[in-house]
C-alpha positions as CSV (number, residue, x, y, z in Angstrom):
1,M,0.0,0.0,0.0
2,R,1.5,3.4,-1.0
3,S,1.7,6.2,1.5
4,F,-1.1,8.5,0.6
5,S,-0.1,11.1,3.2
6,V,3.4,11.3,1.7
7,L,2.0,11.4,-1.9
8,N,-0.5,14.2,-1.0
9,R,1.9,16.6,0.4
10,R,3.1,19.4,-1.7
11,A,6.2,19.0,-3.8
12,G,8.1,21.4,-1.5
13,A,7.5,19.3,1.5
14,V,8.7,16.2,-0.4
15,V,11.9,17.9,-1.3
16,A,12.3,19.1,2.4
17,A,11.8,15.5,3.5
18,V,14.5,14.1,1.2
19,T,16.8,17.0,2.2
20,A,16.2,16.4,5.9
21,A,16.8,12.6,5.4
22,V,20.1,13.2,3.7
23,A,21.3,15.8,6.3
24,L,20.5,13.4,9.2
25,T,21.6,10.1,7.7
26,G,23.8,10.9,4.7
27,T,21.6,8.7,2.5
28,V,18.3,8.9,0.8
29,A,15.8,6.2,1.9
30,V,14.6,4.0,-1.1
31,A,11.9,2.0,0.7
32,A,8.9,2.8,2.7
33,T,9.9,0.4,5.5
34,A,13.0,-0.6,7.2
35,S,14.1,-3.5,9.5
36,P,16.2,-3.3,12.6
37,S,19.8,-4.1,12.2
38,A,21.3,-7.1,14.0
39,S,23.3,-4.7,16.3
40,N,20.3,-2.6,17.0
41,A,18.1,-5.7,17.8
42,G,20.8,-6.8,20.2
43,S,20.8,-3.4,22.1
44,N,16.9,-3.3,22.6
45,A,17.2,-4.4,26.3
46,A,19.6,-1.5,27.0
47,S,17.5,1.3,25.7
48,G,13.8,2.3,25.6
49,P,11.1,1.2,28.0
50,D,10.6,-2.4,29.0
51,H,6.8,-2.0,28.4
52,V,4.7,0.6,26.5
53,F,1.0,0.9,27.4
54,V,-0.9,2.9,24.7
55,I,-4.5,3.9,25.8
56,M,-6.4,5.4,22.9
57,M,-9.1,7.8,23.8
58,E,-11.6,9.7,21.4
59,N,-12.8,13.0,20.0
60,H,-11.7,15.8,22.1
61,G,-9.3,18.7,21.9
62,R,-6.6,19.5,24.5
63,D,-8.5,22.4,26.1
64,Q,-11.6,20.3,26.6
65,I,-9.7,17.8,28.7
66,I,-6.6,19.2,30.2
67,G,-7.5,22.0,32.6
68,N,-11.2,20.9,32.7
69,T,-11.1,20.1,36.4
70,A,-14.9,19.8,36.6
71,D,-15.2,16.9,34.2
72,A,-11.6,15.5,34.0
73,P,-9.8,16.2,37.2
74,Y,-7.7,13.0,37.2
75,I,-6.5,13.4,33.7
76,T,-5.7,17.0,34.4
77,S,-3.6,15.9,37.3
78,L,-1.6,13.5,35.2
79,A,-0.9,16.3,32.7
80,E,0.3,18.5,35.4
81,R,2.5,15.8,37.0
82,Y,3.8,13.9,34.0
83,N,4.9,14.7,30.4
84,T,2.8,16.2,27.7
85,D,3.0,17.5,24.2
86,S,1.0,20.7,23.8
87,N,1.1,20.7,20.0
88,Y,-0.1,17.1,19.3
89,H,-2.7,16.5,16.5
90,G,-4.7,13.8,14.9
91,V,-3.4,12.9,11.5
92,T,-6.7,13.4,9.8
93,H,-10.5,12.8,10.3
94,P,-12.3,10.5,11.1
95,S,-11.4,8.0,13.8
96,L,-10.5,4.9,11.8
97,T,-7.8,6.8,9.9
98,N,-5.9,7.8,13.0
99,Y,-6.0,4.3,14.5
100,L,-4.6,2.9,11.2
101,A,-1.9,5.6,11.2
102,A,-0.8,4.9,14.8
103,I,0.1,1.3,14.1
104,S,1.2,1.4,10.4
105,G,2.7,4.8,9.8
106,D,0.0,5.5,7.1
107,F,-3.7,6.4,7.3
108,Q,-4.1,4.3,4.2
109,G,-5.7,7.0,2.0
110,I,-9.2,6.7,3.3
111,W,-11.6,9.2,5.1
112,D,-14.2,7.0,6.5
113,D,-15.1,4.7,9.5
114,C,-16.3,1.7,7.6
115,K,-15.7,-2.0,8.7
116,A,-12.8,-4.1,7.6
117,G,-13.1,-6.3,4.6
118,T,-11.5,-7.1,1.2
119,T,-14.8,-6.1,-0.5
120,V,-15.6,-3.1,1.7
121,K,-15.1,0.2,-0.1
122,C,-16.5,3.5,1.1
123,A,-16.8,7.0,-0.1
124,P,-15.2,9.6,2.2
125,E,-17.3,10.8,5.2
126,E,-15.1,13.9,5.9
127,F,-13.7,16.9,4.1
128,I,-16.5,16.8,1.5
129,P,-19.0,19.5,0.7
130,G,-22.2,19.2,2.7
131,P,-24.0,20.1,6.0
132,G,-21.7,20.1,8.9
133,E,-18.4,19.8,6.9
134,D,-17.7,23.4,6.0
135,Q,-16.4,24.0,9.5
136,L,-13.3,22.0,8.9
137,G,-12.2,24.6,6.4
138,A,-10.6,22.0,4.1
139,F,-11.8,19.7,1.3
140,L,-10.5,16.6,-0.6
141,T,-9.5,16.9,-4.2
142,P,-11.4,15.0,-6.8
143,A,-8.4,12.6,-7.1
144,Q,-8.5,12.0,-3.4
145,V,-12.2,11.3,-3.4
146,A,-11.9,8.9,-6.3
147,S,-8.9,7.0,-4.8
148,S,-10.3,6.7,-1.4
149,T,-13.7,5.6,-2.6
150,A,-12.0,2.7,-4.6
151,T,-9.8,1.5,-1.7
152,P,-10.7,-2.0,-0.2
153,H,-10.6,-1.9,3.7
154,M,-8.1,-4.7,4.1
155,F,-4.6,-3.5,3.8
156,S,-1.5,-5.5,2.8
157,G,1.1,-3.2,4.4
158,R,3.3,-3.9,7.4
159,T,2.5,-2.7,10.8
160,I,4.2,-2.4,14.2
161,V,3.1,-6.0,14.9
162,D,5.6,-7.2,12.1
163,Q,8.3,-5.1,13.6
164,L,7.7,-6.3,17.1
165,E,7.8,-9.9,16.3
166,E,10.8,-9.6,14.1
167,S,12.7,-7.9,17.0
168,G,11.6,-10.6,19.5
169,K,9.1,-8.4,21.3
170,T,5.7,-9.4,22.4
171,W,2.4,-7.6,21.9
172,K,-1.3,-7.8,22.7
173,A,-4.3,-5.5,21.9
174,Y,-7.0,-5.4,24.6
175,M,-10.4,-4.3,23.3
176,E,-13.1,-3.6,25.8
177,N,-16.5,-5.4,25.0
178,L,-14.9,-7.5,22.2
179,P,-16.9,-10.6,22.3
180,Q,-14.0,-13.0,22.0
181,A,-10.4,-13.1,20.9
182,G,-10.0,-12.3,17.2
183,S,-13.7,-11.6,16.7
184,N,-14.5,-9.9,13.4
185,V,-17.7,-8.3,14.6
186,E,-18.2,-4.6,13.7
187,F,-20.1,-3.7,16.9
188,A,-21.0,-5.3,20.2
189,P,-22.7,-6.3,22.4
190,V,-26.4,-7.1,21.6
191,V,-28.8,-6.0,24.4
192,Q,-32.4,-6.9,24.3
193,G,-32.1,-7.6,20.6
194,K,-30.5,-4.2,20.0
195,T,-26.8,-3.7,19.0
196,V,-25.2,-1.3,21.5
197,K,-22.1,0.1,20.0
198,L,-19.7,-0.2,23.0
199,Y,-17.1,-2.1,21.0
200,A,-16.5,-0.5,17.6
201,Q,-14.3,-2.2,15.0
202,K,-13.1,1.2,13.7
203,H,-11.2,1.5,17.1
204,N,-9.5,-1.8,16.5
205,P,-7.0,-1.2,13.7
206,F,-5.4,-4.6,13.8
207,M,-8.4,-6.2,12.1
208,Y,-7.7,-4.1,9.0
209,F,-4.4,-5.6,8.0
210,S,-4.4,-8.9,6.1
211,D,-1.2,-10.3,7.7
212,I,-2.9,-10.1,11.0
213,V,-6.4,-11.4,10.3
214,N,-5.0,-14.2,8.2
215,S,-2.9,-15.4,11.1
216,P,-4.8,-17.4,13.8
217,E,-1.8,-16.9,16.1
218,R,-2.0,-13.1,15.9
219,L,-5.8,-13.1,16.2
220,Q,-5.5,-14.7,19.6
221,K,-3.5,-11.6,20.6
222,I,-6.5,-9.3,20.0
223,V,-8.4,-10.1,23.1
224,P,-11.3,-8.7,25.2
225,L,-10.0,-6.2,27.8
226,E,-12.2,-7.6,30.6
227,N,-10.1,-9.7,32.9
228,N,-7.3,-10.2,30.4
229,L,-5.2,-7.1,31.1
230,A,-5.8,-7.4,34.8
231,N,-4.8,-11.1,34.8
232,D,-1.7,-10.4,32.7
233,L,-0.6,-7.7,35.1
234,K,-1.2,-9.9,38.1
235,T,0.7,-12.8,36.7
236,G,3.6,-10.8,35.3
237,S,2.8,-11.9,31.8
238,V,2.0,-8.5,30.3
239,P,3.5,-8.1,26.8
240,D,6.2,-5.5,25.8
241,F,3.6,-3.5,23.7
242,V,0.2,-3.0,25.1
243,W,-2.7,-1.4,23.1
244,V,-5.9,-0.6,25.0
245,S,-9.1,0.6,23.2
246,P,-11.7,1.3,25.9
247,N,-15.4,1.0,24.8
248,Q,-17.2,4.0,23.5
249,C,-18.6,5.1,26.8
250,H,-15.1,4.9,28.5
251,D,-13.1,6.5,25.7
252,M,-15.2,9.7,25.6
253,H,-16.7,8.9,22.2
254,G,-20.3,8.4,23.5
255,I,-23.2,6.4,22.0
256,S,-26.8,7.2,21.1
257,P,-29.0,8.3,24.0
258,S,-31.4,5.3,23.4
259,S,-28.5,3.0,23.6
260,A,-27.0,4.7,26.7
261,A,-30.4,4.4,28.4
262,L,-30.7,0.7,27.5
263,I,-27.5,-0.1,29.4
264,G,-28.3,2.2,32.3
265,E,-25.5,4.8,31.4
266,P,-27.4,7.9,30.4
267,Q,-24.4,10.1,30.8
268,C,-22.8,8.3,27.9
269,G,-25.4,9.5,25.4
270,Y,-24.7,12.2,23.0
271,P,-26.0,15.6,24.3
272,A,-28.4,17.6,22.2
273,S,-25.8,20.3,22.1
274,G,-22.6,21.6,23.8
275,L,-19.8,19.7,25.4
276,D,-20.4,16.1,26.4
277,H,-19.7,16.5,30.1
278,G,-21.0,13.0,30.9
279,A,-18.8,11.2,28.4
280,I,-15.7,13.1,29.6
281,Q,-16.5,12.3,33.3
282,M,-17.0,8.6,32.4
283,G,-13.7,8.6,30.5
284,D,-11.9,10.4,33.4
285,A,-13.1,7.8,35.9
286,Y,-12.1,4.9,33.6
287,V,-8.7,6.3,32.9
288,K,-8.2,6.6,36.7
289,Q,-9.1,3.0,37.1
290,Q,-7.0,1.7,34.2
291,V,-3.9,3.8,35.0
292,S,-4.1,2.9,38.7
293,Q,-4.4,-0.8,37.9
294,I,-1.2,-0.5,35.7
295,M,0.7,1.5,38.2
296,D,-0.2,-0.8,41.1
297,S,1.2,-3.9,39.4
298,E,4.6,-5.4,40.0
299,T,5.3,-5.0,36.3
300,W,5.1,-1.3,36.7
301,K,7.0,-1.1,40.0
302,T,9.9,-3.4,38.9
303,T,10.4,-2.3,35.2
304,K,11.2,0.8,33.3
305,S,7.9,1.4,31.5
306,S,5.7,4.0,30.0
307,I,1.9,4.7,29.6
308,V,0.8,6.7,26.7
309,L,-2.6,8.4,27.1
310,V,-3.7,9.8,23.7
311,W,-6.7,11.0,21.9
312,D,-7.3,10.0,18.3
313,E,-8.6,13.5,17.1
314,N,-10.4,16.4,18.3
315,D,-14.3,17.0,18.0
316,Y,-14.3,18.2,14.5
317,S,-13.8,21.8,15.5
318,G,-10.9,22.2,13.1
319,S,-8.6,20.5,10.7
320,S,-5.2,21.6,12.0
321,G,-2.6,18.8,11.5
322,G,0.6,17.3,12.5
323,P,3.8,16.8,10.5
324,G,2.4,13.9,8.5
325,S,-1.2,15.2,7.8
326,P,-2.3,15.0,4.3
327,V,-3.1,18.1,2.3
328,G,-6.2,18.9,0.2
329,V,-7.7,22.2,-0.9
330,S,-9.3,25.2,1.0
331,T,-12.5,25.2,-1.2
332,P,-14.3,22.5,-3.1
333,N,-12.6,21.9,-6.4
334,G,-10.2,24.7,-5.5
335,T,-6.4,24.9,-5.9
336,T,-5.2,26.6,-2.7
337,P,-3.6,23.9,-0.5
338,A,-5.3,23.2,3.0
339,V,-4.2,20.7,5.7
340,L,-6.6,17.8,6.2
341,G,-5.6,17.3,9.8
342,G,-7.4,15.8,12.8
343,G,-7.2,18.8,15.0
344,D,-5.4,19.2,18.4
345,A,-5.5,16.3,20.7
346,P,-4.3,15.6,24.3
347,F,-1.1,13.6,24.6
348,I,0.3,12.5,28.0
349,V,3.3,10.1,28.9
350,I,3.6,8.6,32.3
351,N,6.9,7.0,33.1
352,S,7.6,4.5,35.9
353,A,11.0,6.1,36.4
354,E,9.5,9.4,37.4
355,G,11.4,12.6,36.7
356,P,10.6,16.4,36.5
357,H,7.4,17.4,34.5
358,K,8.2,18.0,30.9
359,T,6.1,19.8,28.3
360,S,7.0,19.6,24.7
361,G,5.7,22.1,22.1
362,K,6.9,20.0,19.2
363,L,4.5,19.6,16.3
364,A,3.5,16.1,16.5
365,D,0.8,13.5,15.5
366,H,0.3,9.7,15.7
367,Y,3.2,9.2,13.3
368,T,5.4,10.9,15.8
369,M,4.2,8.6,18.6
370,L,4.9,5.5,16.5
371,S,8.2,6.8,15.3
372,T,9.3,7.4,18.8
373,I,8.4,3.8,19.9
374,Q,10.2,2.6,16.8
375,H,13.3,4.6,17.6
376,M,13.4,3.6,21.3
377,W,13.2,0.0,20.5
378,H,15.2,0.0,17.2
379,L,12.3,-1.4,15.2
380,G,13.1,0.5,11.9
381,C,10.4,2.6,10.3
382,L,7.1,2.4,8.4
383,A,5.8,4.8,5.7
384,N,5.6,8.2,7.2
385,T,7.8,7.4,10.1
386,C,10.8,6.9,7.7
387,S,11.0,10.7,7.3
388,P,11.7,13.2,10.2
389,T,9.6,15.6,8.1
390,T,6.5,13.6,8.3
391,S,6.9,12.2,11.8
392,G,9.9,13.1,14.0
393,T,10.3,11.8,17.6
394,F,10.0,13.1,21.1
395,E,11.9,10.4,23.0
396,E,12.6,13.0,25.8
397,L,9.0,12.5,27.0
398,F,9.7,8.8,27.7
399,R,12.8,9.6,29.9
400,P,13.0,10.7,33.5
């Protein structure tokens, strides 16, 4: 799969990326992926965290969460005590694209939240003319619309899973309300005959890559969050790389008011207007429970590990982007370039080896997060993480 976010950037940015790569390495990369060298693989134990826990939250800008002591007091306290990036962004809109970007280095050239499948193709849902879209201030080009509409939602490219396994590292993805390990269901559970969208496949990027879904062994590493993470922490069998997708009540996304009422969680329902205070409050409480569980474990207390608390995108109040965000146009069928970003998003790093509070102002996005993990563990790179222009790193946030 070609890297659409690289292809869609202006020619000047491509030239800058090549120039930066030459300046930093003395060579020009000729492939979109790279594998760790034998010497790097051997030094993994001496650098980088022992474990990285990524907890992906949903659909809020930085100022809606950090500093919102009424709705998110715990998360605000984490941001004040630990490390943050104040210039972090989603790669683009909507959610699925950001999840794909976070594990593959490429948003895969789509702009929708459709389910996974070799025959699934969807027209863009964002950055198109229509009611509710103009506030983003950016639009897809006709070529981008045509390409994304024709793209099957099962991708053949490499992911961090390939890199981890090649480097001898372990991984597992914990999905709240997933019915069973490796389930290909789009939404779950079913309550009184109605599908309640607590688990949403669009927040499980692992199910969109053929070399994962075609491997029974890998599918067994995509598990329900319930009891599994707690048990792995209790038994000391937690993997090196942990991905956590909370359900849509706990990740601050929210669900329909009727579904929220059905499960007895009315505060999870979308509000008629204004800020979704209930969803933020539920998410804050959930983060407190999950982070405390990790920090209370022997794994956390006896290793050099990091928790990454990150939001996929903002609430569609803007389209500012990070270093790897794609570029479209400022008006429908126009020619003036405009960033197709995912807006500002909170980003917090908690380290077991605690040091002084750090705040970075570096322009960053999910490619930066992935690139940083790859650098710390000497995994090589993937697509946009192969260029400092479209990713970069902030390794300092993972150090005391």
